[in-house]
MDAnalysis code that builds the backbone (N, CA, C; Angstrom):
import MDAnalysis as mda
import numpy as np

u = mda.Universe.empty(234, n_residues=78, atom_resindex=np.repeat(np.arange(78), 3), trajectory=True)
u.add_TopologyAttr("name", ["N", "CA", "C"] * 78)
u.add_TopologyAttr("resid", np.arange(1, 79))
u.add_TopologyAttr("resname", ["UNK", "UNK", "UNK", "UNK", "UNK", "UNK", "UNK", "UNK", "UNK", "UNK", "UNK", "UNK", "UNK", "UNK", "UNK", "UNK", "UNK", "UNK", "UNK", "UNK", "UNK", "UNK", "UNK", "UNK", "UNK", "UNK", "UNK", "UNK", "UNK", "UNK", "UNK", "UNK", "UNK", "UNK", "UNK", "UNK", "UNK", "UNK", "UNK", "UNK", "UNK", "UNK", "UNK", "UNK", "UNK", "UNK", "UNK", "UNK", "UNK", "UNK", "UNK", "UNK", "UNK", "UNK", "UNK", "UNK", "UNK", "UNK", "UNK", "UNK", "UNK", "UNK", "UNK", "UNK", "UNK", "UNK", "UNK", "UNK", "UNK", "UNK", "UNK", "UNK", "UNK", "UNK", "UNK", "UNK", "UNK", "UNK"])
u.atoms.positions = np.array([
    [23.073, -37.867, -169.365],
    [23.050, -38.013, -170.813],
    [24.085, -37.074, -171.431],
    [24.844, -37.562, -172.389],
    [25.900, -36.767, -172.998],
    [25.364, -35.576, -173.793],
    [24.149, -35.683, -174.316],
    [23.587, -34.587, -175.107],
    [23.101, -33.430, -174.245],
    [23.006, -33.637, -172.934],
    [22.602, -32.613, -171.975],
    [21.256, -31.969, -172.327],
    [20.190, -32.764, -172.361],
    [18.880, -32.189, -172.722],
    [18.436, -31.087, -171.774],
    [18.881, -31.116, -170.520],
    [18.479, -30.052, -169.593],
    [19.062, -28.710, -170.014],
    [20.251, -28.729, -170.601],
    [20.846, -27.491, -171.104],
    [20.020, -26.941, -172.268],
    [19.583, -27.812, -173.161],
    [18.743, -27.387, -174.281],
    [17.427, -26.812, -173.769],
    [16.839, -27.467, -172.776],
    [15.588, -26.966, -172.195],
    [15.762, -25.572, -171.617],
    [16.860, -25.348, -170.922],
    [17.130, -24.041, -170.332],
    [17.270, -22.978, -171.422],
    [18.054, -23.269, -172.441],
    [18.230, -22.302, -173.535],
    [16.899, -22.006, -174.226],
    [16.113, -23.042, -174.460],
    [14.815, -22.839, -175.106],
    [13.872, -22.027, -174.228],
    [13.938, -22.218, -172.924],
    [13.109, -21.435, -172.006],
    [13.457, -19.952, -172.085],
    [14.705, -19.654, -172.421],
    [15.147, -18.272, -172.574],
    [14.896, -17.738, -173.984],
    [14.325, -18.577, -174.858],
    [14.007, -18.140, -176.212],
    [15.084, -18.437, -177.239],
    [16.068, -19.235, -176.865],
    [17.146, -19.594, -177.788],
    [16.892, -20.965, -178.384],
    [17.257, -21.136, -179.620],
    [17.239, -22.459, -180.235],
    [18.501, -23.193, -179.785],
    [18.375, -24.472, -179.568],
    [19.530, -25.284, -179.162],
    [19.888, -26.234, -180.298],
    [21.154, -26.259, -180.665],
    [21.632, -27.119, -181.750],
    [22.826, -27.910, -181.240],
    [22.619, -29.184, -181.019],
    [23.681, -30.072, -180.570],
    [23.829, -31.180, -181.603],
    [24.758, -31.050, -182.532],
    [24.869, -32.063, -183.585],
    [25.326, -33.414, -183.036],
    [24.702, -34.451, -183.522],
    [25.071, -35.823, -183.169],
    [25.468, -36.471, -184.492],
    [26.750, -36.557, -184.717],
    [27.272, -36.950, -186.026],
    [27.076, -38.432, -186.333],
    [27.210, -38.748, -187.607],
    [27.031, -40.127, -188.076],
    [27.965, -41.089, -187.360],
    [27.405, -42.250, -187.012],
    [28.216, -43.301, -186.409],
    [28.521, -43.141, -184.934],
    [28.017, -42.099, -184.301],
    [28.234, -41.883, -182.872],
    [26.938, -42.181, -182.134],
    [27.056, -42.772, -180.955],
    [25.861, -43.064, -180.168],
    [24.892, -43.913, -180.958],
    [23.663, -43.444, -181.050],
    [22.642, -44.191, -181.777],
    [22.423, -43.661, -183.190],
    [23.272, -42.762, -183.651],
    [23.141, -42.245, -185.012],
    [23.549, -43.313, -186.018],
    [22.857, -43.323, -187.141],
    [23.198, -44.260, -188.207],
    [24.556, -43.908, -188.783],
    [25.173, -44.890, -189.394],
    [26.440, -44.647, -190.064],
    [27.557, -45.493, -189.488],
    [28.663, -45.472, -190.176],
    [29.836, -46.248, -189.798],
    [30.509, -45.594, -188.596],
    [30.871, -46.403, -187.624],
    [31.543, -45.869, -186.442],
    [32.933, -45.363, -186.815],
    [33.483, -44.509, -185.972],
    [34.809, -43.940, -186.227],
    [35.878, -45.021, -186.362],
    [35.957, -45.996, -185.448],
    [36.995, -47.033, -185.604],
    [36.839, -47.850, -186.886],
    [35.574, -48.094, -187.292],
    [35.356, -48.859, -188.522],
    [35.688, -48.037, -189.765],
    [35.565, -46.718, -189.667],
    [35.857, -45.838, -190.805],
    [37.351, -45.627, -190.987],
    [38.128, -45.917, -189.941],
    [39.576, -45.675, -189.990],
    [40.303, -46.948, -189.559],
    [40.303, -47.967, -190.433],
    [40.926, -49.232, -190.046],
    [42.453, -49.256, -190.179],
    [43.023, -48.307, -190.896],
    [44.479, -48.308, -191.110],
    [45.209, -48.074, -189.788],
    [46.385, -48.646, -189.644],
    [47.152, -48.477, -188.406],
    [47.549, -47.020, -188.150],
    [47.458, -46.630, -186.898],
    [47.860, -45.287, -186.482],
    [49.310, -45.028, -186.892],
    [49.580, -43.841, -187.388],
    [50.937, -43.474, -187.790],
    [51.236, -43.721, -189.250],
    [50.274, -44.300, -189.971],
    [50.491, -44.541, -191.397],
    [49.822, -43.445, -192.216],
    [50.276, -43.278, -193.445],
    [49.651, -42.270, -194.307],
    [48.211, -42.661, -194.630],
    [47.932, -43.966, -194.709],
    [46.559, -44.411, -194.956],
    [45.642, -43.992, -193.802],
    [46.137, -44.104, -192.573],
    [45.360, -43.676, -191.404],
    [45.064, -42.188, -191.496],
    [46.081, -41.406, -191.823],
    [45.899, -39.958, -191.927],
    [44.872, -39.609, -193.004],
    [44.930, -40.292, -194.128],
    [43.976, -40.043, -195.218],
    [42.556, -40.426, -194.801],
    [42.414, -41.576, -194.148],
    [41.092, -42.019, -193.691],
    [40.530, -41.075, -192.628],
    [41.372, -40.644, -191.715],
    [40.934, -39.713, -190.672],
    [40.517, -38.376, -191.281],
    [41.312, -37.881, -192.208],
    [40.985, -36.608, -192.863],
    [39.660, -36.709, -193.603],
    [39.460, -37.820, -194.319],
    [38.202, -38.012, -195.052],
    [37.021, -38.043, -194.081],
    [37.169, -38.771, -192.985],
    [36.074, -38.883, -192.020],
    [35.761, -37.534, -191.371],
    [36.784, -36.809, -190.948],
    [36.563, -35.509, -190.312],
    [35.922, -34.523, -191.291],
    [36.309, -34.596, -192.553],
    [35.705, -33.735, -193.576],
    [34.223, -34.065, -193.732],
    [33.900, -35.351, -193.778],
    [32.493, -35.764, -193.879],
    [31.691, -35.292, -192.671],
    [32.264, -35.439, -191.485],
    [31.559, -35.013, -190.279],
    [31.340, -33.500, -190.265],
    [32.336, -32.754, -190.688],
    [32.191, -31.289, -190.751],
    [31.097, -30.908, -191.732],
    [31.060, -31.575, -192.867],
    [30.006, -31.293, -193.856],
    [28.629, -31.621, -193.297],
    [28.524, -32.719, -192.549],
    [27.245, -33.071, -191.924],
    [26.777, -31.974, -190.975],
    [27.679, -31.496, -190.128],
    [27.321, -30.466, -189.153],
    [26.961, -29.165, -189.855],
    [27.720, -28.792, -190.889],
    [27.402, -27.568, -191.629],
    [26.055, -27.678, -192.337],
    [25.740, -28.857, -192.876],
    [24.441, -29.056, -193.523],
    [23.311, -28.966, -192.501],
    [23.523, -29.547, -191.322],
    [22.503, -29.474, -190.272],
    [22.307, -28.035, -189.803],
    [23.389, -27.309, -189.670],
    [23.292, -25.911, -189.255],
    [22.565, -25.081, -190.315],
    [22.847, -25.333, -191.583],
    [22.144, -24.626, -192.663],
    [20.644, -24.910, -192.595],
    [20.294, -26.151, -192.302],
    [18.880, -26.498, -192.163],
    [18.252, -25.731, -191.007],
    [18.912, -25.725, -189.860],
    [18.376, -25.009, -188.704],
    [18.186, -23.539, -189.035],
    [19.176, -22.947, -189.669],
    [19.078, -21.520, -190.018],
    [17.970, -21.242, -191.024],
    [17.613, -22.240, -191.836],
    [16.571, -22.047, -192.857],
    [15.170, -22.096, -192.280],
    [15.035, -22.575, -191.070],
    [13.720, -22.701, -190.452],
    [13.130, -21.322, -190.176],
    [11.872, -21.105, -190.545],
    [11.276, -19.772, -190.374],
    [11.168, -19.333, -188.916],
    [11.110, -20.282, -187.993],
    [10.974, -19.901, -186.587],
    [12.305, -19.558, -185.935],
    [13.397, -19.685, -186.682],
    [14.725, -19.387, -186.150],
    [15.168, -18.009, -186.629],
    [15.469, -17.139, -185.704],
    [16.026, -15.816, -186.008],
    [17.520, -15.887, -185.742],
    [18.307, -16.003, -186.776],
    [19.750, -16.170, -186.601],
    [20.454, -14.892, -186.170],
    [19.738, -13.810, -186.142],
    [20.326, -12.549, -185.678],
    [20.297, -12.521, -184.168],
])
């Protein structure tokens, strides 16, 4: 499995929280797939703009998920 659940289990056994973000449109996550989000031909300015927009959205998703994890009372971020 690409998410490597055994790695998460090992970290949790050692008392660490495991955070493996699975972004929108990848695998079984809801959302538009990467190829569908960037239909413009490679090498065009439209492609670059679409790619930049998508990567920005994905980064925001991961940062929001990380903020949620850090907000959990059972997580000691120190």
